[in-house]
One Martini backbone bead per residue (centre of mass of N, CA, C, O) as a GRO file, in nm:
protein
  114
    1MET     BB    1  -1.002   0.273   0.902
    2GLU     BB    2  -0.755   0.077   0.723
    3ALA     BB    3  -0.456  -0.086   0.839
    4LYS     BB    4  -0.134  -0.172   0.676
    5THR     BB    5   0.159  -0.356   0.645
    6PHE     BB    6   0.447  -0.356   0.413
    7GLU     BB    7   0.680  -0.545   0.214
    8VAL     BB    8   0.868  -0.405  -0.035
    9ARG     BB    9   0.990  -0.579  -0.326
   10ASP     BB   10   1.292  -0.579  -0.521
   11ARG     BB   11   1.560  -0.509  -0.679
   12GLY     BB   12   1.737  -0.434  -0.411
   13THR     BB   13   1.459  -0.387  -0.245
   14PHE     BB   14   1.333  -0.203   0.056
   15VAL     BB   15   0.989  -0.112   0.153
   16PRO     BB   16   0.826   0.029   0.405
   17ILE     BB   17   0.465   0.027   0.459
   18LEU     BB   18   0.167   0.221   0.478
   19ALA     BB   19  -0.179   0.123   0.454
   20VAL     BB   20  -0.485   0.315   0.377
   21LYS     BB   21  -0.813   0.264   0.395
   22LEU     BB   22  -1.085   0.486   0.311
   23VAL     BB   23  -1.277   0.406   0.572
   24PRO     BB   24  -1.524   0.532   0.727
   25GLY     BB   25  -1.623   0.536   1.079
   26ASN     BB   26  -1.774   0.811   1.035
   27GLU     BB   27  -1.916   1.112   0.959
   28ALA     BB   28  -1.661   1.280   0.988
   29ASP     BB   29  -1.485   1.122   0.795
   30ARG     BB   30  -1.667   1.147   0.545
   31TYR     BB   31  -1.658   1.454   0.530
   32LEU     BB   32  -1.350   1.495   0.508
   33LEU     BB   33  -1.307   1.316   0.258
   34SER     BB   34  -1.493   1.486   0.082
   35ARG     BB   35  -1.337   1.758   0.111
   36ALA     BB   36  -1.064   1.612  -0.006
   37GLY     BB   37  -1.181   1.438  -0.280
   38TYR     BB   38  -1.316   1.120  -0.217
   39GLY     BB   39  -1.599   1.163  -0.210
   40PRO     BB   40  -1.937   1.141  -0.071
   41THR     BB   41  -1.899   0.837  -0.014
   42ARG     BB   42  -1.807   0.550   0.134
   43ALA     BB   43  -1.764   0.386  -0.127
   44ALA     BB   44  -1.581   0.585  -0.273
   45GLN     BB   45  -1.359   0.608  -0.050
   46ALA     BB   46  -1.291   0.286  -0.045
   47GLU     BB   47  -1.113   0.306  -0.324
   48TYR     BB   48  -0.889   0.410  -0.136
   49VAL     BB   49  -0.519   0.407  -0.100
   50GLN     BB   50  -0.289   0.497   0.129
   51VAL     BB   51   0.060   0.549   0.079
   52ILE     BB   52   0.333   0.506   0.321
   53ARG     BB   53   0.640   0.584   0.395
   54ILE     BB   54   0.846   0.422   0.674
   55ASP     BB   55   1.179   0.497   0.581
   56GLY     BB   56   1.232   0.806   0.551
   57GLY     BB   57   1.049   0.922   0.292
   58GLU     BB   58   0.964   1.220   0.359
   59GLY     BB   59   0.642   1.161   0.382
   60LYS     BB   60   0.559   0.994   0.152
   61SER     BB   61   0.231   1.017  -0.006
   62ASP     BB   62  -0.041   0.822  -0.176
   63CYS     BB   63  -0.337   0.746  -0.387
   64ASP     BB   64  -0.161   0.742  -0.657
   65PRO     BB   65   0.017   0.509  -0.831
   66THR     BB   66   0.139   0.705  -1.067
   67ASN     BB   67   0.332   0.877  -0.848
   68TRP     BB   68   0.531   0.644  -0.872
   69SER     BB   69   0.757   0.442  -0.903
   70ARG     BB   70   0.774   0.125  -1.002
   71THR     BB   71   0.759  -0.022  -0.732
   72LEU     BB   72   0.514   0.141  -0.597
   73GLN     BB   73   0.319   0.124  -0.829
   74VAL     BB   74   0.281  -0.183  -0.832
   75ALA     BB   75   0.214  -0.218  -0.531
   76HIS     BB   76  -0.030  -0.031  -0.513
   77GLN     BB   77  -0.206  -0.176  -0.724
   78PHE     BB   78  -0.205  -0.451  -0.578
   79ILE     BB   79  -0.339  -0.352  -0.319
   80LEU     BB   80  -0.600  -0.257  -0.444
   81GLN     BB   81  -0.677  -0.546  -0.573
   82HIS     BB   82  -0.592  -0.718  -0.271
   83TRP     BB   83  -0.676  -0.626   0.013
   84LYS     BB   84  -0.843  -0.864   0.145
   85ALA     BB   85  -0.602  -1.083   0.110
   86LEU     BB   86  -0.426  -0.908   0.276
   87GLU     BB   87  -0.173  -0.895   0.519
   88SER     BB   88  -0.020  -0.779   0.766
   89GLY     BB   89   0.327  -0.807   0.656
   90ASP     BB   90   0.336  -0.852   0.374
   91VAL     BB   91   0.477  -0.938   0.070
   92ILE     BB   92   0.564  -0.725  -0.206
   93ASP     BB   93   0.650  -0.869  -0.520
   94VAL     BB   94   0.734  -0.720  -0.807
   95GLU     BB   95   0.875  -0.935  -0.979
   96TYR     BB   96   0.650  -1.144  -0.951
   97ILE     BB   97   0.413  -0.978  -1.059
   98LEU     BB   98   0.579  -0.932  -1.348
   99GLY     BB   99   0.730  -1.216  -1.415
  100GLU     BB  100   1.059  -1.214  -1.341
  101THR     BB  101   0.978  -1.437  -1.135
  102ARG     BB  102   0.890  -1.763  -0.986
  103SER     BB  103   0.949  -1.660  -0.693
  104ARG     BB  104   0.889  -1.560  -0.388
  105LYS     BB  105   0.960  -1.353  -0.152
  106VAL     BB  106   1.074  -1.326   0.156
  107SER     BB  107   1.109  -1.210   0.441
  108GLU     BB  108   1.370  -1.038   0.569
  109CYS     BB  109   1.336  -1.148   0.865
  110LEU     BB  110   1.415  -1.449   0.751
  111GLU     BB  111   1.715  -1.365   0.634
  112VAL     BB  112   1.782  -1.166   0.880
  113PRO     BB  113   1.935  -1.126   1.154
  114ALA     BB  114   1.856  -0.945   1.455
   0.00000   0.00000   0.00000
């Protein structure tokens, strides 16, 4: 598995998430992911990214972007499409992705004193 954290931002919104690309590390992983419905092959399974809210979001997690509200739906789809280019800790700015703003938000950690 490959895991990255992201800061998802939208209008007045901050959601920290953990994203896990379902790339099996061994045969046991591949088998379990297959049994869970993610396809029989390593390649098929690697098409999925599980997104987990890590802000006390009641353990909400999903592999299907359409199961989220606007903010996480757009962010999840963006993560799926840009996984390789994204670094752990990156800001996923939904307003910027949708063309609603011209400049990307910076990390909240750079805006708010610790």
